[in-house]
C-alpha positions in Angstrom: 112.8 126.4 -1.2 112.0 129.2 1.3 113.8 127.8 4.3 114.9 131.3 5.4 118.5 130.1 5.5 121.1 132.2 3.6 124.5 130.8 2.8 125.9 127.3 3.3 125.0 125.1 6.3 128.6 125.4 7.6 128.2 129.2 7.8 125.3 128.8 10.3 127.6 127.0 12.8 129.6 129.1 15.3 133.2 128.2 15.0 135.8 129.4 17.6 137.9 132.3 16.2 140.9 131.7 18.5 144.2 130.9 16.9 146.0 127.8 18.3 148.3 130.2 20.1 145.4 132.1 21.7 143.7 128.9 22.7 147.0 127.7 24.4 147.1 131.0 26.3 143.5 130.8 27.3 143.9 127.2 28.5 147.1 128.2 30.5 145.2 131.1 32.1 142.3 128.8 33.1 144.6 126.2 34.5 146.5 128.9 36.5 143.2 130.2 37.9 142.2 126.7 39.0 145.6 126.1 40.5 145.3 129.4 42.5 142.3 127.8 44.3 144.4 124.7 45.1 147.3 126.9 46.3 145.0 128.9 48.5 143.4 125.8 50.1 146.8 124.2 50.6 148.2 127.3 52.2 145.1 127.6 54.5 145.6 124.0 55.6 149.3 124.4 56.1 150.2 121.9 53.4 153.4 122.5 51.5 152.7 123.1 47.8 154.9 123.3 44.8 153.1 124.5 41.7 154.1 123.3 38.3 152.1 123.8 35.1 153.0 121.7 32.1 151.2 120.7 29.0 151.6 118.0 26.5 149.5 116.3 23.9 149.6 113.2 26.2 149.1 114.6 29.7 149.8 111.2 31.4 153.4 111.5 30.2 153.9 114.8 31.9 152.2 113.6 35.1 154.6 110.7 35.3 157.6 112.8 34.4 156.8 115.4 37.0 156.3 112.7 39.7 159.7 111.2 38.8 161.4 114.7 38.7 160.0 115.6 42.2 160.7 112.0 43.5 157.1 111.7 44.6 156.1 108.7 46.8 152.5 108.7 45.4 150.5 110.4 42.6 147.0 111.6 43.7 144.8 111.9 40.7 141.1 112.6 40.3 139.0 110.6 37.8 135.8 112.2 36.8 134.9 109.9 34.0 133.6 112.5 31.6 135.1 111.2 28.4 132.6 108.4 27.8 133.3 106.7 24.5 136.7 108.2 24.0 137.8 106.8 27.4 136.5 103.4 26.4 138.3 103.5 23.0 141.5 105.4 23.9 141.7 105.1 27.7 141.5 107.9 30.2 144.5 109.9 31.3 144.1 108.3 34.8 144.1 104.9 33.3 147.2 105.7 31.3 149.0 106.9 34.4 148.0 103.7 36.2 149.2 101.6 33.3 152.5 103.3 32.6 153.7 104.4 36.0 155.7 102.5 38.6 154.9 105.1 41.4 151.7 104.2 43.4 148.6 106.2 42.2 145.7 107.1 44.5 142.6 107.8 42.4 139.7 109.8 43.8 136.4 109.6 42.0 
């Protein structure tokens, strides 16, 4: 029996200690940091840039809504393909935008 393990197996796994509220704040801060890079590059290139930061359980819905609200001619969206099986089973956010949107979508891979 001497495995050297004390407690239950679950106790050996590191679980995040953030509350859902703290997690939401952390994600928002990380997104703002990434968007600051985009803002700086757009400014350096002289490209007009409006920053909006929205979240939703289904991001594709917010992407389409924002494009409609801002009367966009096209949606530019990156597709990195990191979701593997979940993308196959549930569809990627890019695929959902392509499927549900009437605005043209330019996908960069």
